[in-house]
C-alpha positions in Angstrom: -17.9 -23.3 -1.0 -17.6 -20.6 -3.7 -14.3 -20.4 -5.6 -12.8 -17.2 -6.9 -10.3 -17.7 -9.7 -7.4 -15.1 -9.7 -4.8 -14.3 -12.3 -1.6 -12.4 -12.0 -0.1 -9.9 -14.5 3.5 -9.3 -13.5 4.9 -12.4 -12.0 8.0 -10.9 -10.3 8.5 -10.3 -6.6 4.9 -9.4 -5.6 3.3 -11.8 -8.0 5.2 -14.7 -6.3 4.2 -13.3 -2.9 0.6 -13.4 -4.0 1.0 -17.0 -5.4 2.4 -18.1 -2.1 -0.6 -16.6 -0.2 -3.1 -18.3 -2.5 -1.2 -21.6 -1.9 -1.8 -21.5 1.8 -5.3 -20.1 1.7 -6.6 -23.1 3.6 -4.8 -21.8 6.7 -7.5 -19.1 7.1 -10.0 -20.3 9.6 -13.6 -20.6 8.4 -13.0 -18.2 5.5 -16.1 -18.2 3.3 -14.5 -18.2 -0.1 -11.8 -20.5 -1.7 -9.3 -18.9 -4.2 -7.3 -20.5 -7.0 -4.5 -19.1 -9.0 -5.6 -19.7 -12.6 -3.3 -17.8 -14.9 0.0 -15.8 -14.9 1.4 -13.3 -17.4 5.0 -12.0 -17.5 7.3 -11.0 -20.3 10.1 -13.0 -18.9 9.9 -16.8 -19.7 12.2 -17.6 -16.7 9.8 -15.8 -14.4 6.9 -17.8 -15.8 8.9 -21.1 -15.4 8.7 -20.6 -11.6 4.9 -20.8 -11.7 5.0 -24.3 -13.4 5.4 -25.7 -9.9 2.2 -24.0 -8.7 -0.7 -26.4 -8.7 -3.8 -25.4 -10.6 -2.3 -22.8 -13.0 -3.9 -23.3 -16.4 -2.3 -20.6 -18.4 1.2 -19.1 -18.5 1.6 -16.4 -21.1 3.7 -13.4 -22.2 0.6 -11.7 -23.6 -1.7 -10.2 -20.9 -4.5 -9.9 -23.5 -4.5 -13.7 -23.8 -4.9 -13.9 -20.0 -7.8 -11.5 -20.1 -9.6 -13.7 -22.6 -9.4 -16.7 -20.3 -13.0 -17.4 -19.2 -11.9 -18.9 -15.9 -10.5 -15.6 -14.5 -12.6 -13.6 -12.1 -10.0 -11.3 -10.6 -6.7 -10.0 -11.8 -3.9 -8.8 -9.5 -1.6 -6.5 -11.5 2.0 -5.8 -10.3 3.6 -3.8 -13.1 5.7 -0.6 -13.3 3.7 2.6 -12.7 3.7 3.8 -16.3 1.8 0.7 -17.4 -1.0 1.0 -14.8 -3.5 3.1 -16.8 -3.6 1.0 -19.9 -3.4 -2.5 -18.3 -5.8 -1.6 -15.5 -8.4 -0.3 -17.9 -8.0 -3.3 -20.2 -8.6 -5.6 -17.2 -11.8 -3.7 -16.4 -13.0 -3.6 -20.0 -12.5 -7.4 -20.1 -15.1 -7.8 -17.4 -12.6 -8.7 -14.6 -12.3 -7.3 -11.1 -9.0 -5.7 -10.2 -6.5 -5.7 -7.3 -4.2 -2.9 -8.4 -0.7 -2.1 -7.2 0.1 1.3 -5.9 0.2 4.1 -6.8 -2.8 3.4 -9.0 -1.4 5.1 -12.1 1.8 7.1 -12.7 0.1 10.4 -11.9 -3.2 12.0 -10.8 -4.6 12.0 -14.4 -4.1 8.3 -14.7 -5.5 7.6 -11.3 -8.7 9.5 -12.1 -9.1 7.8 -15.4 -8.7 4.3 -13.8 -11.3 5.2 -11.2 -13.7 6.4 -13.9 -13.2 3.2 -15.8 -14.0 1.1 -12.7 -17.2 3.0 -12.2 -18.1 2.8 -15.9 -17.6 -1.0 -16.1 -19.1 -1.6 -12.7 -16.1 -3.6 -11.5 -14.8 -4.1 -7.9 -11.4 -2.4 -7.6 -9.1 -2.0 -4.7 -5.4 -0.9 -4.4 -2.6 -2.8 -2.6 -1.3 -1.7 0.8 -0.5 -4.5 3.1 1.2 -3.2 6.3 -2.0 -2.0 8.1 -3.2 -5.6 8.2 -0.7 -6.5 10.9 -2.1 -6.7 14.5 -0.1 -3.6 15.5 -1.7 -1.2 13.1 -5.1 -2.7 13.8 -4.6 -1.9 17.5 -3.5 1.7 16.6 -6.8 2.1 14.7 -8.7 0.7 17.6 -7.1 3.1 20.1 -7.8 6.1 17.9 -11.4 5.2 17.2 -12.1 4.3 20.8 -11.6 7.9 21.9 -9.2 6.9 24.6 -6.5 9.2 23.3 -8.6 12.3 23.9 -8.1 15.2 21.5 -5.7 14.3 18.8 -2.7 16.7 18.8 -0.1 15.1 16.5 0.3 12.3 13.9 3.5 10.7 12.5 3.6 8.0 9.8 6.3 6.7 7.5 7.8 4.0 5.4 11.6 3.7 5.4 13.8 1.7 3.1 17.5 1.5 2.6 17.1 0.0 -0.9 18.9 2.9 -2.6 21.7 3.3 -0.1 24.3 1.5 -2.2 25.4 3.9 -5.0 26.7 1.1 -7.1 23.4 -0.6 -7.3 22.4 -0.7 -11.0 19.6 1.5 -12.3 16.1 0.1 -12.6 12.6 1.5 -13.4 11.9 2.8 -10.0 14.8 5.3 -10.4 13.5 6.9 -13.6 10.7 9.4 -14.0 9.5 7.9 -17.3 8.6 4.7 -15.6 8.1 5.6 -12.0 6.6 9.1 -12.4 7.5 12.6 -11.3 6.3 11.8 -7.8 9.2 9.3 -7.3 9.4 7.7 -3.9 6.0 9.0 -3.0 4.4 6.9 -5.7 6.4 3.9 -4.6 5.8 4.1 -0.8 3.3 6.9 -0.2 0.1 4.9 -0.4 1.3 2.7 2.4 1.8 5.7 4.6 -1.5 7.4 3.8 -3.7 4.3 3.9 -4.5 4.5 7.7 -4.7 8.3 7.9 -7.1 8.5 5.0 -9.2 5.7 6.3 -9.4 7.5 9.7 -10.6 10.7 7.8 -7.3 12.5 8.1 -6.9 14.1 4.7 -4.0 16.6 4.5 -5.3 20.2 4.2 -1.9 21.8 3.6 1.5 20.3 2.7 5.1 21.5 2.9 7.4 19.1 1.2 11.1 18.5 1.2 12.1 16.2 -1.6 15.6 14.8 -2.0 17.3 13.3 -5.1 20.4 12.1 -3.3 22.0 9.7 -5.7 21.6 11.2 -9.2 23.3 8.5 -11.3 23.8 4.8 -11.2 25.5 2.1 -13.3 23.4 1.2 -16.3 24.4 -2.5 -16.3 26.3 -2.1 -19.6 29.5 -0.5 -18.4 28.2 3.1 -18.4 26.1 5.3 -16.1 22.4 6.4 -16.2 20.7 9.3 -14.7 18.5 8.8 -11.6 15.9 11.5 -11.9 13.4 10.4 -9.3 13.2 11.6 -5.7 14.8 9.2 -3.3 13.4 10.7 -0.1 10.3 12.8 0.7 9.5 14.4 4.0 6.0 16.0 4.1 4.8 18.3 6.9 1.0 18.3 6.6 -1.9 19.7 8.6 -5.2 17.8 8.9 -8.5 18.9 10.3 -9.8 16.8 13.2 -13.0 18.0 15.1 -12.5 21.5 13.8 -8.9 21.8 14.8 -5.8 21.8 12.5 -3.4 19.1 13.7 0.2 18.6 12.5 0.9 15.3 10.6 4.3 14.3 9.3 4.7 11.8 6.5 8.0 10.2 5.5 8.7 8.1 2.4 12.4 7.2 2.0 14.5 4.9 0.0 17.7 6.1 1.6 17.1 5.7 5.3 20.3 4.3 6.8 19.7 1.5 9.3 16.3 0.6 7.8 15.2 -2.2 5.4 11.4 -2.2 5.3 10.1 -0.2 8.3 6.5 1.0 8.4 5.5 3.1 11.4 2.7 5.2 12.8 2.4 7.3 16.0 -0.7 9.2 17.2 -0.6 11.4 20.3 -3.6 12.9 22.1 -4.4 14.9 25.2 -5.4 11.7 27.1 -3.0 9.2 25.7 -0.9 8.0 22.8 -0.2 4.9 20.7 2.7 3.9 18.4 3.7 1.0 16.3 6.7 0.1 14.1 7.5 -3.0 12.1 11.0 -2.6 13.5 9.5 -4.5 16.4 6.8 -6.4 14.7 4.8 -7.7 17.7 5.2 -4.7 20.0 2.6 -2.0 20.6 3.3 1.0 22.6 0.5 2.9 24.5 0.9 6.1 26.5 -1.1 7.2 29.5 -0.6 10.1 31.9 -2.2 10.4 35.4 -1.4 11.8 38.8 1.3 9.2 39.3 3.2 10.4 36.1 3.6 9.7 32.4 4.3 6.3 31.1 4.7 4.4 27.8 3.5 0.8 28.2 4.8 -2.1 25.9 2.4 -4.8 24.9 3.4 -8.0 23.0 0.7 -8.7 20.5 1.9 -11.9 18.8 -0.6 -13.1 16.1 -3.6 -12.1 18.2 -5.6 -9.3 16.5 -4.9 -10.4 12.9 -8.1 -9.4 11.0 -8.8 -12.8 9.5 -7.9 -15.7 12.0 -5.6 -18.4 10.8 -4.3 -21.7 12.2 -1.2 -19.8 13.5 -1.1 -19.7 17.3 -1.7 -16.4 19.1 1.7 -16.4 20.7 3.6 -16.3 17.4 4.7 -13.1 15.7 3.5 -12.3 12.2 5.6 -11.3 9.2 5.3 -9.7 5.7 3.8 -12.8 4.1 1.1 -12.8 6.8 0.0 -9.2 6.3 0.1 -9.7 2.5 -2.2 -12.7 2.8 -4.4 -10.7 5.2 -4.7 -7.9 2.6 -5.7 -10.5 -0.1 -8.3 -11.9 2.3 -9.7 -8.5 2.9 -10.0 -7.9 -0.8 -11.8 -11.2 -1.4 -14.0 -10.8 1.6 -15.1 -7.3 0.7 -15.7 -8.4 -2.9 -18.1 -11.0 -1.6 -19.8 -8.7 0.8 -18.2 -10.5 3.8 -15.8 -7.9 5.2 -18.1 -7.5 8.2 -16.6 -4.4 9.7 -12.9 -5.3 9.2 -10.3 -3.0 7.8 -10.4 -3.0 4.0 -8.0 -2.4 1.1 -7.3 1.0 -0.4 -10.3 2.3 -2.3 -10.1 4.1 -5.7 -11.1 7.3 -4.0 -8.3 6.9 -1.4 -5.8 6.2 -4.2 -6.9 9.3 -6.1 -6.6 11.3 -2.9 -3.0 10.1 -2.3 -2.1 11.4 -5.8 -3.7 14.8 -4.9 -1.5 14.9 -1.9 1.6 14.0 -3.9 0.8 16.6 -6.6 0.6 19.3 -3.9 3.9 18.1 -2.5 5.5 18.5 -5.9 4.2 22.1 -6.1 5.4 22.8 -2.5 8.9 21.6 -3.2 9.2 23.5 -6.5 8.0 26.8 -5.0 9.3 26.2 -1.5 5.8 27.1 -0.2 3.1 25.6 1.9 0.5 24.3 -0.6 -3.2 23.6 -0.1 -4.3 20.1 -1.2 -7.2 20.1 -3.6 -9.5 17.1 -3.6 -12.2 16.5 -6.2 -15.8 16.6 -5.3 -16.2 12.8 -5.3 -13.5 12.5 -2.6 -15.1 15.2 -0.5 -18.3 13.2 -0.3 -16.6 10.0 1.0 
């Protein structure tokens, strides 16, 4: 069986999640490729120390260029703050490695376009991270939409809700500062997750009206003082998308201050003949809507693990969690890289990542001017 050697740059929360997924790769049933974590880079020696317990790691370094020179690395997963994406991503590609990039694929549209151009120039396989759609629920939502059972689509709602910024005494970090996170703020942090499924279904926003909120404007700096929080905490976007020649309303929410939520991803699609909705609030529950002469009804279906894109040893009756959808995303990346995706849902493409930035840029204009703004896509995205 072929083995793909993967390295991680940025060994923190998501790097450890990736390492955990690679460590239980054997639980994937009949997966055609084996993976191995070969090298890890992080500036923090204490973070690197955690990886000493991971079997097979050959290199632990604080210098990512040393990692890129390692001949045993095929793919690099990069989990770094947004302002570092452009340089590190392009360096990965220039080193002859394939890339699994973290969202938002650059701090702004200019960076995203340059990264995509580098991927094309170096001929490397590049995808962007967005794991929630790999749960069985979102997969069933996609199936319902593409089946035509919903009839004419009349409304779409999607969002990702956190309460990570709810505590005003939480110390400042990079996600709360424009110089590191970008002017798009919470949209860059959560927006790709929200747009992944709509963009894959061909629902590109035509117009945007944005309401952006910077609710908590300063936080403790960790040294006894306070520091300015100059990013947007919450973003509510009212969009229109063209479906079969009709303009359809689509609402998109990305929020770090959503009381009552921790990490809730949701999508709802309504049509003239039916509807479907799913939320990670109830991980294994799918809701479908039908209307007939007897009346209108929402039906609840327990999905369990059945419907996960890449089957595992886990029984169909058990419910999936974040680690499972993250592993499924990694499996999708590896499978597509090997030409073995076989019709399954895939990771975010560079074109989709660039399109998300074009939506966010229009949202910034809309909020600044309090107007409805048209979203401008480049010619390359128009052809997808």
